[in-house]
C-alpha positions in Angstrom: 93.6 50.3 -76.0 91.7 52.6 -73.8 88.1 54.4 -75.6 88.7 58.1 -75.6 85.6 60.7 -75.5 85.8 64.4 -75.1 82.3 65.9 -73.9 81.9 69.9 -73.8 79.8 70.8 -70.8 79.2 74.4 -70.7 79.3 75.8 -74.2 76.6 74.3 -77.6 76.6 74.5 -81.2 75.6 78.2 -81.0 76.9 80.5 -77.8 79.2 82.5 -76.3 82.7 81.1 -78.1 81.3 82.1 -81.8 80.7 85.8 -80.7 84.5 85.6 -79.4 85.4 84.3 -82.8 83.8 86.9 -84.5 85.5 89.5 -82.6 88.8 87.9 -82.7 88.9 87.5 -86.7 87.5 91.0 -87.2 90.3 92.1 -84.8 92.8 90.3 -87.3 91.1 91.8 -90.4 91.2 95.1 -88.5 94.8 95.2 -87.5 96.2 94.1 -90.7 94.0 96.7 -92.6 95.1 99.9 -89.8 98.6 99.1 -90.0 98.4 98.3 -93.7 100.9 94.8 -93.2 101.7 94.3 -96.8 103.6 97.4 -96.6 105.8 96.5 -93.7 109.1 93.9 -93.8 107.2 90.7 -93.6 104.1 91.8 -93.2 102.9 89.6 -95.6 103.3 86.6 -92.9 100.7 89.0 -90.9 98.7 88.7 -94.5 98.5 84.9 -94.0 97.9 84.7 -90.4 94.7 87.1 -90.5 93.5 85.4 -93.6 93.7 81.8 -92.3 92.1 83.3 -88.7 88.9 85.3 -91.4 88.6 82.0 -93.3 88.8 79.6 -90.9 86.6 81.4 -88.6 83.7 81.4 -91.8 83.8 77.5 -92.3 83.5 76.8 -88.9 80.4 79.3 -88.2 79.0 79.2 -91.8 79.4 75.4 -92.6 76.8 72.3 -90.9 79.3 69.8 -90.1 81.9 72.3 -88.4 79.6 74.2 -86.3 79.6 72.4 -82.6 81.0 73.4 -79.7 83.6 70.5 -80.3 85.2 72.3 -82.8 84.0 75.5 -81.4 86.3 74.6 -78.2 89.7 73.7 -81.0 89.3 76.6 -83.0 88.4 79.1 -80.5 92.7 78.5 -79.4 94.2 78.4 -82.3 92.6 81.9 -83.5 93.4 83.5 -80.6 96.7 82.1 -80.8 97.2 83.7 -84.4 96.0 86.7 -83.1 98.4 86.4 -80.5 101.6 86.0 -83.0 100.1 88.6 -85.3 100.3 91.0 -81.8 103.7 90.0 -81.3 105.1 89.8 -84.8 104.9 93.6 -84.7 107.3 93.6 -81.9 110.4 92.1 -83.6 111.4 95.7 -84.9 111.7 96.9 -80.7 112.8 93.8 -79.1 114.5 90.7 -79.8 113.2 87.7 -81.4 113.7 85.4 -78.2 112.0 88.2 -76.1 109.6 88.2 -78.6 109.1 83.8 -78.3 108.9 84.9 -74.7 106.1 86.9 -74.0 104.5 84.4 -77.1 105.0 81.5 -75.0 103.0 83.1 -72.0 100.5 84.6 -73.9 99.9 81.1 -75.0 100.0 79.4 -72.2 97.3 81.7 -70.9 95.3 81.0 -73.9 95.5 76.9 -73.3 94.1 77.6 -69.4 92.2 80.6 -70.3 89.6 78.8 -73.0 89.5 75.3 -71.0 87.7 77.8 -68.6 84.9 79.1 -71.2 84.2 75.6 -72.6 84.6 73.1 -69.5 85.8 70.1 -71.7 85.8 66.4 -69.6 87.8 64.1 -71.3 86.4 60.5 -70.7 88.1 56.9 -70.9 87.0 53.9 -70.7 89.6 50.6 -70.6 88.9 47.2 -70.4 92.0 45.5 -68.3 93.6 42.7 -70.0 92.3 39.1 -68.7 94.5 37.9 -66.1 92.8 35.3 -64.5 93.9 31.9 -65.6 90.7 29.3 -66.5 92.2 25.4 -66.4 90.4 23.6 -69.2 91.0 20.0 -68.5 90.2 17.4 -70.4 89.6 13.4 -69.8 91.7 11.4 -72.8 91.3 7.9 -71.4 89.9 5.3 -73.2 86.2 5.7 -72.6 86.7 9.0 -74.2 87.5 7.2 -77.6 83.5 5.9 -77.3 81.1 7.3 -79.9 77.8 7.6 -78.2 76.0 7.4 -81.9 76.7 5.0 -84.4 79.4 6.6 -86.6 79.2 10.0 -85.0 82.1 11.5 -83.5 83.9 10.3 -80.2 83.4 11.7 -76.7 87.0 13.5 -76.9 86.1 14.8 -80.3 82.8 16.0 -79.3 84.7 17.7 -76.4 86.1 20.0 -79.0 83.0 20.5 -81.3 81.5 22.2 -78.0 84.5 24.0 -77.0 86.1 25.2 -80.2 83.7 28.1 -80.7 83.7 29.5 -77.2 87.7 30.0 -77.3 87.2 33.3 -78.4 84.8 34.7 -75.6 86.7 32.9 -73.0 90.0 34.5 -74.0 88.6 37.8 -73.7 88.4 37.0 -69.8 90.7 34.8 -68.9 93.6 32.9 -69.8 93.1 29.6 -70.7 95.4 26.9 -69.2 94.6 23.0 -71.8 95.5 20.3 -69.6 94.9 16.4 -70.7 95.0 13.3 -68.2 94.3 10.1 -67.7 96.3 8.3 -64.7 98.3 11.8 -64.9 97.4 15.4 -66.3 100.3 17.1 -68.6 99.7 20.5 -70.3 99.2 21.0 -74.3 100.1 23.9 -76.1 97.5 25.1 -76.8 93.8 24.6 -76.9 94.1 23.9 -80.5 95.9 21.0 -79.7 93.0 18.8 -78.4 92.0 18.6 -82.2 94.7 16.1 -82.9 94.7 14.7 -79.1 93.9 10.8 -78.7 91.9 8.7 -75.7 94.3 6.2 -75.3 95.0 6.3 -71.2 94.7 3.5 -69.6 93.2 5.0 -66.2 91.2 7.6 -65.2 92.2 9.2 -61.8 90.3 12.5 -61.5 91.8 13.5 -58.4 94.9 13.3 -60.0 94.2 15.7 -63.0 92.2 18.4 -60.7 96.0 18.2 -58.5 98.5 18.1 -60.7 96.7 20.9 -62.9 96.5 22.7 -60.3 99.6 22.8 -58.7 101.8 25.7 -60.7 98.5 27.8 -59.9 99.4 31.1 -57.3 96.3 33.0 -57.9 93.7 32.1 -55.6 90.6 33.1 -58.1 91.8 30.7 -60.6 88.5 28.6 -61.7 89.1 25.2 -63.4 86.7 22.9 -66.0 86.6 19.0 -65.6 85.2 17.8 -69.1 85.0 13.7 -68.6 82.8 10.9 -68.5 83.1 10.9 -65.0 83.9 6.9 -65.5 86.9 6.9 -62.3 88.7 4.0 -61.5 91.0 4.8 -59.4 89.9 6.6 -56.1 87.0 5.0 -54.2 85.8 8.5 -52.5 86.5 11.4 -55.6 84.6 14.3 -53.2 86.0 13.6 -50.2 89.5 13.8 -51.5 88.9 16.9 -53.4 87.3 18.7 -50.3 91.0 20.5 -50.1 90.9 22.7 -52.9 89.7 25.6 -52.6 89.3 26.9 -55.8 85.4 26.3 -58.2 85.8 22.9 -60.3 83.1 22.9 -62.7 82.2 20.0 -64.1 80.8 19.3 -67.9 79.9 15.3 -68.6 80.4 14.0 -71.3 78.9 11.1 -73.2 75.3 8.9 -72.7 73.9 7.9 -69.3 72.1 4.6 -71.5 75.4 3.3 -72.4 74.2 -0.7 -72.0 71.9 -1.9 -74.4 70.6 -4.2 -71.9 69.3 -1.4 -69.7 65.6 -2.3 -68.5 62.6 -0.3 -69.8 62.6 3.0 -68.3 60.9 6.6 -68.6 61.6 9.1 -66.5 60.2 13.2 -66.5 64.1 14.2 -65.7 63.3 17.8 -65.3 60.9 20.9 -66.3 62.0 24.3 -67.5 60.0 27.3 -67.3 60.5 31.0 -66.6 60.7 32.3 -63.3 57.5 34.7 -64.2 55.0 33.5 -66.1 52.8 36.2 -67.4 48.7 36.1 -67.4 47.0 35.3 -70.4 49.9 35.1 -72.0 51.0 31.8 -73.8 54.4 30.6 -72.0 56.3 27.3 -72.9 57.4 25.0 -70.2 60.1 22.5 -71.2 60.2 18.9 -70.4 63.1 16.6 -70.6 61.8 12.7 -70.7 64.8 10.0 -70.6 64.2 6.5 -71.6 65.6 3.7 -71.8 65.0 0.5 -73.7 61.9 1.5 -75.3 62.9 3.2 -79.0 60.7 4.5 -81.4 57.6 3.6 -78.7 55.1 5.9 -78.7 53.7 7.6 -75.4 51.5 10.8 -74.3 53.5 14.1 -71.8 50.6 14.6 -70.0 50.4 18.4 -68.0 48.2 19.7 -66.0 47.3 22.2 -62.7 47.9 20.3 -59.8 46.3 21.5 -55.8 48.9 21.4 -52.9 48.0 17.9 -52.7 49.0 17.1 -56.4 45.4 16.4 -57.2 44.7 17.5 -61.2 42.2 20.4 -61.7 41.6 21.5 -64.8 42.1 19.9 -68.0 44.9 17.5 -68.7 46.7 18.1 -72.4 48.9 15.5 -73.8 51.4 15.9 -76.6 52.6 12.9 -78.1 56.6 11.9 -77.8 58.1 8.7 -79.7 60.9 7.7 -77.4 64.4 7.8 -78.7 67.4 6.9 -76.2 69.7 10.0 -76.6 72.6 11.3 -74.0 70.3 14.1 -72.4 67.1 13.0 -72.7 64.5 14.1 -75.1 63.3 17.7 -74.9 58.7 18.5 -75.1 57.5 21.7 -75.1 54.5 22.2 -73.6 52.6 25.6 -74.2 50.6 27.0 -71.0 48.8 29.9 -70.5 48.3 31.0 -67.3 45.2 32.4 -65.8 45.7 33.9 -62.5 48.3 35.7 -60.6 50.4 33.5 -57.7 52.3 30.7 -57.2 51.2 27.9 -60.4 51.7 24.1 -59.9 51.8 22.0 -62.5 52.7 18.9 -62.7 54.6 16.9 -65.9 53.9 13.0 -66.0 53.9 9.4 -68.7 52.0 6.9 -67.9 54.2 3.9 -66.7 54.8 1.2 -69.7 54.7 -2.6 -69.7 58.4 -3.3 -68.1 59.1 -0.8 -65.8 61.0 -1.0 -63.4 61.2 2.2 -61.4 57.9 4.4 -61.8 58.7 6.8 -59.0 60.8 9.0 -61.8 57.6 9.4 -64.4 55.8 12.2 -62.6 57.3 15.5 -61.9 55.5 18.5 -60.5 57.0 22.3 -60.8 55.8 25.6 -58.9 56.8 29.3 -61.2 55.5 32.5 -60.5 52.2 33.7 -62.9 52.2 38.0 -62.6 50.5 40.5 -64.8 51.8 41.7 -68.0 54.7 43.8 -67.4 54.9 47.1 -69.3 58.1 47.1 -71.2 60.0 50.3 -70.4 63.3 51.8 -72.7 65.4 54.6 -70.8 68.2 56.3 -73.0 70.3 58.1 -71.0 73.0 60.7 -71.8 75.4 60.7 -69.4 75.4 59.2 -66.1 74.0 61.5 -63.5 72.3 60.6 -60.4 69.2 60.6 -61.6 69.7 58.2 -64.2 71.3 55.5 -61.2 68.3 56.1 -58.9 65.3 55.9 -61.8 67.0 52.7 -62.9 67.1 51.5 -59.4 63.0 52.0 -58.7 62.4 50.7 -62.6 64.1 47.5 -61.8 62.5 46.8 -58.7 59.1 47.7 -60.1 56.9 44.0 -59.8 54.9 45.2 -63.1 58.0 47.1 -65.1 60.0 45.5 -67.9 62.8 47.9 -67.8 65.8 48.4 -70.4 68.0 51.2 -70.3 70.8 52.1 -72.8 73.5 54.2 -70.9 75.6 56.7 -73.2 79.4 56.4 -72.3 80.6 57.8 -75.3 79.7 59.2 -78.8 77.4 56.8 -79.8 78.2 53.7 -77.9 75.7 52.5 -75.4 75.9 50.2 -72.4 72.4 47.9 -72.4 70.9 46.5 -69.1 67.8 45.0 -69.0 65.3 43.0 -71.4 62.9 43.4 -73.7 60.1 40.2 -73.8 62.7 38.4 -71.5 65.4 38.8 -74.4 68.4 40.7 -73.4 68.8 43.9 -74.8 71.3 44.7 -77.4 74.4 47.7 -76.8 72.6 49.6 -79.6 69.4 52.4 -79.9 66.8 50.0 -81.6 65.4 50.1 -85.0 62.9 52.0 -86.4 61.1 48.9 -85.6 62.4 47.8 -82.5 60.8 51.2 -81.3 57.8 49.9 -81.3 58.1 47.0 -79.2 58.6 49.6 -75.9 55.2 50.5 -73.8 57.5 53.8 -72.9 59.8 55.3 -74.0 61.8 57.6 -71.9 64.2 60.2 -72.7 67.2 61.2 -70.7 69.7 63.8 -70.9 70.4 63.1 -74.3 70.8 65.2 -77.5 69.3 64.7 -80.2 71.9 64.4 -82.5 72.2 61.1 -81.3 68.5 60.1 -82.6 68.4 60.0 -85.7 65.5 61.6 -87.8 64.1 58.0 -88.8 64.3 57.1 -85.3 62.2 60.3 -84.5 59.8 59.3 -87.0 59.7 55.8 -85.7 59.0 56.9 -81.9 56.5 59.5 -83.1 54.7 57.0 -85.2 55.0 54.3 -82.3 53.6 57.1 -79.5 50.6 58.0 -82.1 49.7 53.9 -82.7 49.1 53.3 -78.4 52.9 53.4 -77.0 54.0 56.2 -75.2 56.9 59.4 -74.7 58.6 60.5 -71.7 61.1 63.8 -71.7 63.0 64.4 -68.5 65.0 67.4 -67.8 68.8 67.5 -68.2 71.3 70.1 -69.7 70.7 68.3 -73.6 67.4 67.8 -73.3 64.1 70.0 -74.6 65.2 72.8 -76.2 68.8 72.6 -75.0 69.4 69.1 -76.6 68.1 70.2 -79.8 64.6 68.5 -80.3 62.7 72.0 -81.8 61.4 71.3 -85.0 61.7 67.6 -84.6 59.3 64.5 -84.7 59.7 64.2 -80.5 59.0 67.6 -80.0 55.8 67.2 -82.4 54.7 64.5 -79.9 55.9 66.2 -76.7 52.9 67.9 -74.6 55.8 71.2 -74.8 57.0 73.7 -77.1 60.9 72.9 -76.4 62.1 76.1 -77.2 65.1 77.2 -78.8 68.9 76.3 -78.3 69.9 78.6 -76.1 66.5 77.8 -73.7 67.8 78.6 -70.5 68.4 76.0 -66.8 66.4 77.6 -64.4 68.8 76.7 -60.8 66.3 78.5 -58.1 65.5 75.4 -55.7 61.7 74.4 -55.2 59.5 71.8 -54.5 56.8 71.3 -57.5 53.5 72.7 -56.9 49.7 70.9 -58.4 47.9 73.3 -60.5 44.2 73.6 -59.6 42.7 70.9 -61.7 45.7 68.1 -61.6 44.9 66.7 -57.9 42.7 64.4 -59.3 45.0 63.2 -62.4 45.7 59.4 -61.8 49.2 60.5 -61.6 49.0 62.8 -59.3 47.2 60.3 -56.4 47.7 60.9 -53.1 50.7 63.4 -54.0 49.2 66.6 -52.6 50.6 66.9 -49.5 53.5 66.7 -50.7 53.7 69.6 -53.4 50.5 71.3 -52.2 48.2 73.0 -54.2 48.6 76.3 -56.5 48.2 78.9 -53.6 47.7 76.4 -50.7 51.6 74.9 -49.9 52.3 71.3 -49.1 52.1 69.8 -45.5 54.8 67.4 -45.5 58.0 69.0 -46.1 60.8 67.3 -49.5 64.2 68.4 -50.2 63.7 70.9 -53.0 64.9 69.8 -56.4 68.4 71.6 -58.2 65.9 73.7 -60.5 64.2 72.8 -63.9 65.0 73.1 -67.9 62.7 76.3 -69.1 60.0 75.2 -71.6 58.4 77.6 -74.2 55.0 77.1 -73.2 52.0 73.7 -73.6 50.6 72.6 -76.9 47.3 72.7 -77.4 45.8 69.3 -75.8 48.5 69.3 -73.0 47.9 69.7 -69.4 50.0 70.8 -66.8 50.1 68.8 -63.8 53.1 70.7 -62.0 54.2 73.8 -62.5 57.6 76.0 -60.9 55.8 78.3 -57.5 56.6 81.4 -58.0 58.2 81.4 -61.4 56.6 82.3 -64.8 57.7 80.2 -67.9 58.3 82.3 -71.9 54.6 82.4 -72.7 54.2 84.4 -68.9 52.1 81.8 -67.5 53.4 79.4 -64.7 56.5 77.9 -65.6 55.9 74.7 -66.6 57.4 71.0 -64.1 55.2 68.5 -65.5 52.6 68.4 -68.3 51.0 65.5 -70.0 48.9 64.4 -72.8 47.0 62.0 -75.6 48.4 61.9 -78.8 47.0 59.9 -81.0 46.3 56.7 -79.3 49.0 57.2 -77.0 50.3 59.3 -74.5 53.1 61.4 -73.6 54.6 63.5 -70.9 57.0 66.1 -69.6 59.1 66.4 -66.8 61.2 69.8 -66.7 63.6 68.5 -63.3 66.1 66.5 -63.4 67.2 66.0 -59.9 63.8 63.9 -57.9 67.0 61.7 -56.8 66.8 64.0 -54.1 63.7 62.3 -52.9 64.7 59.2 -52.8 66.8 58.2 -49.9 65.6 61.0 -47.2 62.0 59.0 -47.9 63.3 55.4 -48.3 61.3 54.1 -45.4 57.7 55.4 -47.2 58.4 52.5 -49.7 56.1 52.6 -52.6 54.0 55.3 -50.3 56.6 58.1 -51.0 56.9 60.8 -53.0 59.7 59.9 -55.5 58.1 56.3 -56.2 54.5 57.2 -56.7 55.4 60.4 -58.5 57.6 57.6 -61.0 55.3 54.4 -60.5 51.9 56.5 -61.1 52.9 58.6 -64.3 54.4 55.0 -65.8 51.5 53.6 -65.3 49.8 56.8 -66.7 51.7 56.4 -69.9 50.8 52.6 -70.1 47.5 53.4 -69.6 47.6 50.6 -66.9 47.0 53.2 -64.8 43.9 51.3 -63.2 46.6 48.8 -61.9 48.1 48.7 -58.9 51.1 47.1 -58.0 50.9 44.3 -55.9 51.4 44.9 -52.1 52.7 43.8 -49.2 56.0 41.2 -47.9 55.8 37.6 -49.1 57.9 34.2 -50.2 57.3 32.6 -53.2 59.1 29.3 -53.6 60.0 28.0 -57.2 61.1 24.7 -58.2 61.7 23.1 -61.4 60.5 19.4 -59.9 59.8 17.7 -56.9 61.5 14.5 -57.5 65.1 14.3 -57.3 67.5 11.4 -57.9 69.5 10.2 -54.5 72.2 11.3 -56.4 71.5 15.0 -57.8 71.6 18.0 -55.8 68.1 19.7 -54.6 67.9 23.2 -56.4 65.4 25.8 -54.9 64.6 29.6 -55.8 62.3 31.7 -54.1 61.3 35.3 -55.0 60.9 37.5 -52.0 59.0 41.2 -51.7 60.0 43.6 -48.9 57.4 44.9 -46.6 56.5 47.8 -49.5 55.6 45.0 -51.8 58.5 45.5 -53.9 61.5 42.9 -55.2 64.6 42.8 -52.9 68.1 41.5 -52.8 68.9 42.6 -49.2 66.6 39.8 -47.6 67.8 36.9 -45.4 66.3 33.7 -46.9 67.0 30.7 -45.3 65.6 27.2 -45.8 65.2 24.5 -43.2 64.7 20.6 -44.6 63.2 18.0 -42.5 62.8 14.4 -43.5 59.0 13.2 -42.9 58.7 9.8 -43.7 58.0 6.8 -42.0 61.2 5.5 -42.4 63.5 8.6 -41.3 66.5 7.4 -39.5 67.1 8.9 -36.4 70.3 9.7 -37.7 68.7 12.2 -40.0 68.4 15.9 -38.2 66.8 19.0 -39.5 69.3 21.0 -41.4 69.6 24.8 -42.2 70.9 26.4 -45.5 70.6 29.8 -46.3 69.7 30.9 -50.1 71.9 33.6 -52.0 70.7 36.5 -54.3 71.2 36.0 -57.6 72.9 39.2 -59.3 71.1 38.9 -62.6 67.2 38.4 -60.8 66.6 41.3 -58.3 64.4 39.8 -55.4 65.5 35.7 -56.4 67.2 33.8 -54.7 68.5 30.1 -54.8 70.3 26.9 -53.3 71.6 23.5 -54.5 71.5 21.6 -51.3 74.1 18.7 -51.6 72.2 15.3 -52.5 70.5 13.6 -49.3 69.4 10.5 -48.6 66.1 9.1 -50.3 62.7 9.5 -48.7 59.9 12.5 -48.4 60.6 15.4 -47.0 59.2 19.2 -46.4 61.4 22.4 -46.9 60.0 25.9 -45.1 61.8 29.0 -46.8 61.4 31.6 -44.7 62.6 35.6 -45.3 63.3 38.9 -43.2 64.3 41.6 -43.7 66.1 44.5 -40.8 65.1 42.0 -38.4 61.2 41.8 -39.8 60.1 38.8 -40.6 58.6 38.8 -44.7 56.7 35.8 -44.9 57.3 31.8 -44.9 55.8 28.9 -47.4 56.7 25.2 -47.8 57.4 22.7 -50.2 57.0 19.1 -50.5 60.3 17.3 -52.2 60.9 13.5 -52.8 64.7 12.1 -53.3 63.9 9.0 -54.8 66.5 5.8 -55.7 68.8 5.2 -58.7 67.8 2.9 -61.6 70.1 -0.2 -61.9 73.6 0.5 -62.6 74.7 1.4 -66.1 77.1 -0.5 -68.2 80.3 0.5 -67.6 81.0 3.0 -70.9 77.7 5.0 -69.1 78.6 8.5 -68.6 79.0 9.2 -64.7 76.4 12.4 -64.4 75.8 11.9 -60.5 79.6 11.8 -60.0 80.2 14.8 -61.8 77.8 16.8 -60.2 79.0 15.6 -56.5 82.2 16.9 -57.5 81.2 20.6 -58.9 78.9 20.2 -55.7 81.8 19.8 -53.3 83.1 23.2 -54.6 80.3 25.1 -54.7 80.5 25.6 -58.6 78.5 24.7 -61.4 78.2 21.0 -63.3 76.9 20.8 -67.4 76.5 18.9 -69.8 78.0 19.1 -72.9 75.7 20.6 -75.2 75.2 23.0 -72.1 78.6 24.4 -72.5 77.8 27.9 -74.2 75.7 28.4 -70.7 78.6 27.2 -68.4 80.9 30.0 -70.7 78.3 32.6 -69.9 78.3 31.6 -66.2 82.5 31.8 -65.6 81.8 35.7 -67.7 79.2 36.7 -65.1 81.4 35.6 -62.4 84.5 37.5 -63.7 84.9 41.2 -62.2 88.9 41.3 -63.5 88.0 42.5 -67.1 85.0 45.2 -66.0 85.3 48.3 -68.0 86.8 51.1 -65.7 86.2 55.1 -66.7 87.7 58.0 -65.4 86.5 61.6 -66.4 89.9 64.4 -66.3 88.2 68.0 -66.4 90.2 69.8 -68.4 89.2 73.4 -67.5 91.7 73.0 -64.3 95.4 72.6 -65.1 95.9 71.2 -61.6 93.0 68.6 -62.4 94.8 67.5 -65.3 98.4 67.2 -63.9 96.7 65.0 -60.8 95.1 63.0 -63.6 98.7 62.4 -65.3 100.3 61.7 -62.2 97.5 59.1 -62.0 96.1 60.6 -58.9 93.1 62.2 -59.6 92.1 65.6 -57.4 88.7 64.8 -56.1 87.5 68.4 -54.9 84.4 69.7 -55.8 84.0 71.1 -59.4 83.2 74.9 -57.9 86.9 75.0 -56.6 87.7 74.9 -60.5 87.1 78.0 -61.5 89.0 80.0 -58.9 92.2 77.5 -58.9 92.3 78.0 -63.0 91.6 81.8 -63.0 94.7 82.5 -60.5 96.5 80.6 -63.1 95.7 83.1 -66.2 96.3 85.8 -63.6 100.1 84.6 -62.9 100.5 83.9 -66.6 99.3 87.3 -67.2 101.1 89.2 -64.6 104.8 88.2 -65.6 103.5 89.2 -69.6 102.6 92.6 -67.9 106.0 92.7 -66.0 108.3 91.3 -68.4 106.8 93.9 -71.1 107.4 96.8 -68.4 111.0 95.8 -68.1 111.4 96.3 -71.8 109.6 99.6 -72.4 106.6 97.8 -74.2 103.0 99.0 -73.9 
């Protein structure tokens, strides 16, 4: 169902409507008294209506919970309607009731058009489409799926149900799941719950037949297939080749252990090392190494790790973690604490010394590359409505490599949409708790009415700033005084006196001007040519801003950095545009404008040197107390890998972080990779291969590539990035592809085959305990159930009619008032004509 909300854009809690209601109520009372309504036949009705109007007005204006613009919108219409009814009832002794009803209907219609002109209400709704995209879950029920990988544990098929069942609710919100079982053929199940009772008793396994048969009745091109199997196919010799013509992605989930034969030779392998793409200098991070072993149960080994140079030589201290080997399906995970000491690419090696009896030792070591950066400034931007300033400011914060940005956008009432992270954890879609506010270095409040922040929230923000954090409020219709912040803990922390609810919005367009003592302020560095200083105009023209919020004045400890040239504030001093102060151990700022986005696009070519980027970047850094630290500048590309040794059946995954010529992370670069084999045994048939890296939507500036399996040998991968025809940088990494270990027992899960199936269709391959990650990936790739928002301007009847007809008008808002006024005039003209015709005053 759609989620509706009504926003009043013109009137506030005590505004013109309040006086209008008082006048209308007074008119009602005066009318009944002047006409001695209680003495006339039927006069008790007018007396009752007047009493309702007077009592209702007193309640709306007197009770704290009712004196708001939304209630005022409804009551203003009701009260004016009551006044019209009382006036028309006097006509019953002069004209027929039918004619009175006609006049009353015209008057009420005019009021229904006139009142919205005063309030300019906007009706918004968010609609989440029902899922329509098919998701086929194809589950292997052949005989090998009845095998338990752990003694007395669940069978492989039972393990599938245990992992899949908790995810069905999430999948049903975005897809239409269709469950099939297969062995030699595929058949549909009545529903996912039937998996709990299905038996794994198939005589043979034909993965290709299962895929083709489950897709045979699907007509949508965006259908996705997920195959749950141990990969033990005994029917088709070349499965990846057989499914090459399928034009749909086939994700695979491998079920079961690769260690299926107790007679396997002893082996220890560092299978993978996971690390965050960005490590923070001076902060401990966790590397997670996956160690796989066979035929060495309960053997104690040292997992070693250290920094290495470009040639793989150990530099610095070698650290160790003890591990008791146990053969498990996915291997054993070992957490390795690591604290980088310098920014830039970090090369780290993780290895286990060979044990007696190992036949394959080349997989005992892995080298990874990750990136260490300065500690990021944690910024929370809370915005009350979607507006251009929010769009461009959020984009700037997200592309700043020294900022970890999180945003909360109010979509209706107290509901918010969240994006970004805090301490690398996804931000919940709600306001922080009293203790969670302290997690942010800078809290930025946009066009958000004070009523959305509880008293405890405001007190927590104030205390957080006093303890060393920072607060920034920017202009908007519901910011500062107009937002109800007068006398609140938020005002106490700001460098300005916000003023009352009735504080005006200055509409004159202007370019801010620096004050005499602000040019040396760290937040204003390099901005003099764009803003000028007091009487000295700027030397580089800027687009003018669309006015600002008028605040009452500055506080005692504030420093005014920018003013509105030629305008004077309520305190008789130049009108404040930007003021800062130190508050306790923290800092705060007030920026009263709301249209700096006008500087973003015209001066985008200047990059970090543009006044838009420089103003916001320097102001955020000053607030966070990091104004002495510069952003990383210049173009470049850094290669990131989790390992440098790959089994010959594994795809090669490579990521790259790209910065444009201004030093900003960019998702609009062209990133390519050339793979060249460099070992002495390189076959003549292997030529240099080129690939393109694709941007990762969730990580700005990050690109990734999965290269299908290649033959064993040594390789060099050269990565280059360009943007708009200009080179950004290039780098090289060395890789090796190693031969597989001896073939496992026939019950060993065939992980390489499952990975090749997924790679052939440009999909992902997962282990069974990674099903939640697979569901996350599927949901991220779905665009059919994303919320849709529409806004209907109720203040214009033509816009309402067109919206109800399914084709909302898109003319400028400046046309709304004239169109609606003509409609009101037309209704009142018809009423006047009828009154003249019926000889009424």
